[in-house]
N, C-alpha and C positions, 0 to 999 in steps of 0.2 A: 405597466401594465408587467404583470409576471408571468412566468414561465408557467404552462400548463404542465407539464411533466416533464421526466429525467428517463432517458431511457439509455441503460448502462448495459455493453457487452458484459457477459461471466465472465472472461478471462481477465480485462481490466479488472474487474471487482475482487476478482480472486488474490491479483497482484497486491492491492492493497490490504487485502484483510491480511497476506502473508508479510506485508510490510509491517502493518500494525501491531501481530503477533512478537516482530521482534525483540519489541519492548516492552518490561510488565511497569517499568517505572516511569517512564516520561514518554511526554506525547512525541510522534514520528508525522509527517508530512510529506504532501507531495501537491502536482498539477496535474489535472485532468484536459485532454486532449479531445478535441471532437468538433461538433458543429452545431451550431442555431438553423431550427428551419421550423416553421409557423408557430413558434413558441413553444417547440419542443427541444430541448439538449439529447442530442447525440452523442455520447461519450464510448469511443471508439480507441485510444491509444492513454496511457500517464506519464508522466515527470517523475520518478526518486529523486527527492532534495535532500540532499544531507544537510542537518541541523547547526546551525553556525552556534546556538545558544540552546544547550538544553534547559529544559524549566519541563516540571510535575505537569504543569497546568494552562500552557501555553505552548504557541510555537512561533514565529515571523519568519517571513519569506524577504528577503533582501531585495532588496530593486536589482542587482545584479544578477540574481535568482534568474530573477523572473524575466530581464529581459534576453537571458543563454535561454530558458526555458522557451522565449516566445521564436527562436532562433531556430531551436532543434524542434518544434513541435511543426513548421513545415517539412522537414523532413523526415518524420516519423510518422507524418500520414502517411508518406509512400509508401512505409510499412505494416499498414495495416493493411485490413482486407477488401476496403472501395481504393488505395491502392492515388488514394490525393491529396494533395498540400492544407492541413489545418491548423487549427488556433487551439491558442490556452480558451478555455472557456469555463475553469471552474478551479477547486486546489479541494483537498483531502485531510484529514488529522484524524489522528487516534484520541479513544478516550481511554487508557486502563483503569479497570478498575471502577468507574464513576458510570453516571447514566448515559445515553448516547444524545440526551437534547444541549443544543449548543449554550453555551455560557453568555454574561455579558458581555466577554472580551471578544468572543467568538464573533456574536450577534456584530458587534461594532466592528471588527475586520471586514466581515462580510458586507457591511455596508459602505465600508473607504473602497473594496473593490468594484460593487455596485456606481461608485459613482463612476469609475472606468470606463463600466462596461455593464449595462443593466442585466442582462442575461447572464451575469457571472452565477453561477451554482457552489455552495458550499456542501461538502459531504464529510459525515462523521464516522468513522467505527469504532463501536462500542464494544473494547472484549476484556478477556480475562475477569467475565461476571459469571456467578452463579445464578443459573434460573431459577423460581421461586419454587416452581412447578415440580419438573425432574430431579434438582439438587445438581444438576451437569453442566458444567460451563456451556455458553452461546456467546456468542456474537450478533452485535444489533447495528443494521448499518440506516442513517437516514439523511436524505438533502434537503437543503435549507434556502431560503433567501431571507435579506432582511428590509421590513418594511412597517415606515413611520404611519402611526395611525393619526387621524385629525384628532387634535385638545390633547396629544402625548408629544412631549419634548423629546421622549428616546425612541430605539429601534426597537422591533419587537421580531422574533421571528416566526417563519408559514413555513409549514412543511411543504414540501412538493412533491409531490407524487412519484412513484419510483417503479421503473420496469424492468427486470433483468432478464437482456436477451441471451437467448443460448447460444453458446459457440461450441463446436465441437473438441476445439483444441489451441494453445496457444495461439497468437497472429506472431508476426512478428516482434512488432514493434513491442507488444507486452515482453517479448522470451527476453530483446535487447535490453529491458530496463532491469527485469528480475534478475537477468545476469550479472547488474551491476550493484546489486543489492550487497554484496559480502563486501565489495570495494568501498563502500558508502557508510557502512557499519565500521569496518578499520578506518578509516578516514579518520571520522569522528572521532574514536576513541585517540589516534595519535594524534591530532591538534590538543586535544583536552590534557594528554599527557604533555606534549612539547611547550604546552602554555606552564604548564606546572613546573616547567622547568628556567623558566626564565624570571623565577622569582630568585635572586642571587641573595637574598638573607635566608631563607629556609636550612632548619639544621639538618641533620644527616638523617635521623630518625621521620622526618616531614616524607625528604627525600624515598628513602627507604619505601615506606608508606604509600607513595603514589607510584612508586614502580609497581609495587602486590597488586596495590585495585588496577593499572594498567593492562597487567597478567594475567589478572582477575577477568579482565571487560573480553582482553583478545581469544580467551579461552573459552568464554562463554559464545561469541560467536562462530568459536568453529563447533560446538554442538549443534549451536541453531541452526547452523546449515548442514552440517553432515550429516546430522540424526536426520531428518527428511529423509534426506539423498540415498541413506544406506533404506532403509524402509521403503523406500521406493523402487530400489534393488531388488531384493529380499520379495517383495511383491509382484515383481516382474518373473523373474526367478520361480514363483510358483507359479504364475499362471504358464510360464513355459513350460513346465514338470507338468502341468494338469494338461496343456495341448499334447506334450509329445508321446503320455501314457496313452489320449484319446487315439492318436494316430495311430499308435502300434495296438490296440485293440482292434481297431478297423480292419488293420492289414491280418491280423490274426483272423478278424472272420471270414477275409476275402482270399484267405491263403496267402496271400503276396506275401508275408512275413523271412525277410532273408536270415539267412545262419547269423551273419554280423549282426543284427539287432538282439 
């Protein structure tokens, strides 16, 4: 029996999208944490994963990562709004510059997960695409499962209805994972660079090029992480100034403004 609906908290979806927007060339991935009740999947948290093999058109989650995430899920559930142990109920990955619909590989991967858990859900974030109508960048999200129809040997995707549950702020669980993002991105680049150093027969020019690529990648990570932080600080400063000016105006009207102001 298929899932009827996926309910995902808005802060979890925001972190998924933030993770997806960190890489324009390759797919990223992670796991979804929550509960399944009455054929409805409730997603309350997520686990960001380091990519062990960078590819443009697919991602792979190792058994070790899955095992570690399963243990993390129980503790992570205590940091959600429900404050109770949870489990892995799905996975997510990005589709940069391509459609939101799952590929043949995605469907086969989803089917493999459903063999372990029939309620397992797949979520895809399509990003770095342009809207045909507005000509502006857009992000699309879909949830799906794999199903095998009678008379058909292959599996096909079935889109699952999704509902975004509004949240006022980031939960402790989401904040915990979001703060890990810079470390995960940096570790991916370090691993790739260290692998390039393992080739003993590379010439000096190749070594210099690999070093330059690594430096460029690290600089890009700093740009991705720091720019939004600076924008947030500027936005909060502007709001604080507006509140300050409004307070000063009210004090002037009430005749309570001191000479210090």
